C-alpha positions as CSV (number, residue, x, y, z in Angstrom):
1,M,0.1,0.1,0.3
2,K,1.3,3.6,-0.7
3,G,-0.7,5.4,2.1
4,T,-3.6,5.5,4.3
5,I,-6.5,7.8,3.3
6,L,-9.6,8.5,5.5
7,V,-12.6,9.4,3.6
8,I,-15.4,11.5,5.6
9,E,-18.5,11.4,3.3
10,D,-22.0,10.7,3.8
11,N,-23.3,10.3,0.3
12,E,-23.0,6.2,-0.4
13,Q,-22.2,6.5,-4.4
14,N,-19.4,9.3,-3.6
15,L,-17.6,7.7,-1.0
16,Y,-17.9,4.4,-3.5
17,L,-16.6,5.6,-6.3
18,V,-13.9,8.0,-3.9
19,R,-13.0,4.6,-2.4
20,F,-13.0,3.0,-5.8
21,I,-10.3,5.3,-7.6
22,L,-8.1,5.1,-4.3
23,E,-8.3,1.7,-3.5
24,R,-7.1,1.3,-7.7
25,S,-4.1,3.6,-7.5
26,G,-2.9,1.8,-4.4
27,Y,-3.7,3.6,-1.3
28,E,-5.5,1.7,1.8
29,V,-8.8,3.6,2.6
30,F,-10.7,4.0,5.8
31,A,-14.5,5.8,5.4
32,A,-16.7,7.9,8.0
33,M,-20.5,8.7,6.9
34,D,-20.3,12.2,9.5
35,G,-18.4,14.3,11.5
36,E,-18.0,13.0,14.6
37,S,-17.2,9.4,13.6
38,G,-14.7,10.6,11.1
39,I,-13.0,12.5,14.0
40,E,-12.9,9.7,16.2
41,T,-11.2,7.6,13.3
42,A,-9.0,10.1,12.1
43,A,-7.1,10.1,16.0
44,S,-7.0,6.2,16.0
45,I,-5.8,5.2,12.4
46,R,-3.8,8.8,12.1
47,P,-3.7,8.7,8.1
48,D,-1.5,10.0,5.6
49,L,-4.6,12.4,4.8
50,I,-8.1,13.3,4.8
51,L,-10.7,13.9,2.3
52,L,-13.3,15.8,4.2
53,D,-17.0,16.7,2.9
54,I,-18.1,20.0,3.7
55,Q,-21.8,19.2,3.5
56,L,-22.1,16.7,6.6
57,P,-25.3,15.9,8.7
58,G,-24.5,17.3,12.2
59,M,-21.5,18.7,12.6
60,D,-20.5,20.2,8.9
61,G,-17.1,19.7,7.6
62,H,-15.8,23.0,8.9
63,A,-16.0,22.1,12.2
64,V,-14.8,19.2,11.7
65,A,-11.4,20.6,10.3
66,R,-11.2,22.7,12.8
67,T,-11.6,20.1,15.3
68,L,-9.0,18.0,13.9
69,R,-6.3,20.8,14.0
70,Q,-6.5,20.9,17.1
71,N,-5.4,17.4,18.0
72,D,-1.7,17.9,17.9
73,E,-1.3,14.0,16.3
74,L,-3.5,15.5,13.4
75,A,-2.3,19.1,13.0
76,D,0.4,18.6,10.4
77,T,-2.4,16.1,8.3
78,P,-3.5,17.0,5.4
79,I,-7.1,18.1,4.4
80,V,-8.8,18.2,1.2
81,A,-12.2,19.2,1.1
82,V,-14.1,17.2,-1.2
83,T,-17.8,19.6,-1.6
84,S,-20.5,20.8,-4.0
85,Y,-20.1,24.7,-2.5
86,A,-18.7,26.4,-5.5
87,M,-19.8,29.8,-4.9
88,P,-17.6,32.6,-4.2
89,G,-15.8,32.1,-0.7
90,D,-16.4,29.0,-0.4
91,R,-13.3,28.1,-1.1
92,E,-11.7,30.4,1.4
93,K,-14.1,29.6,3.9
94,T,-12.9,25.7,3.7
95,I,-9.1,27.0,4.0
96,E,-9.7,29.1,6.9
97,A,-11.3,26.1,8.7
98,G,-7.9,24.2,8.1
99,C,-8.3,22.6,4.9
100,N,-5.1,22.3,2.9
101,G,-6.9,22.1,-0.4
102,Y,-10.2,21.9,-2.1
103,I,-11.5,19.8,-4.9
104,E,-15.0,20.4,-6.2
105,K,-17.8,18.0,-6.6
106,P,-18.4,16.3,-9.1
107,I,-15.2,14.9,-9.3
108,D,-13.3,14.2,-12.2
109,P,-12.6,10.1,-12.1
110,N,-9.5,11.3,-14.7
111,T,-7.9,13.6,-12.6
112,F,-8.8,12.8,-9.2
113,M,-6.2,11.2,-8.2
114,T,-3.3,13.9,-9.2
115,Q,-5.6,16.6,-7.6
116,V,-5.0,14.2,-4.5
117,E,-1.8,13.4,-4.7
118,K,-0.9,16.7,-4.7
119,H,-1.6,16.8,-0.9
120,L,0.0,13.5,-0.2
121,P,3.4,13.3,2.0
122,A,6.4,12.1,-0.4
123,H,6.5,9.4,1.5
124,T,3.3,7.8,0.0
125,K,3.4,8.3,-3.0
126,G,6.5,5.3,-4.1
127,T,5.0,2.2,-5.7
């Protein structure tokens, strides 16, 4: 395996597609369907990267990112928002919340891995 990626996504179809692309590319994928379980999973597995939906039930992705940034063990873990929020200011709001990057939905399966791997630590990209 190249590395470990946590996907926090409540839509099962989106989760299936993202998981399929990541696993096909050699990554170990963990999933959480809401913010609270995503925070717990991140703390227990300490992934190399977190892909975070912003529109989650209960705790939204902005709150999740802020909470993850308060955990010393996860403070340097890259977080990339994967979201359909594409209005002016949405990208800036996700970065201010603690995300390192922003990928708009619907994702493009042909370019998704390139977008994701820009945010992965160098040691996870080797084959």
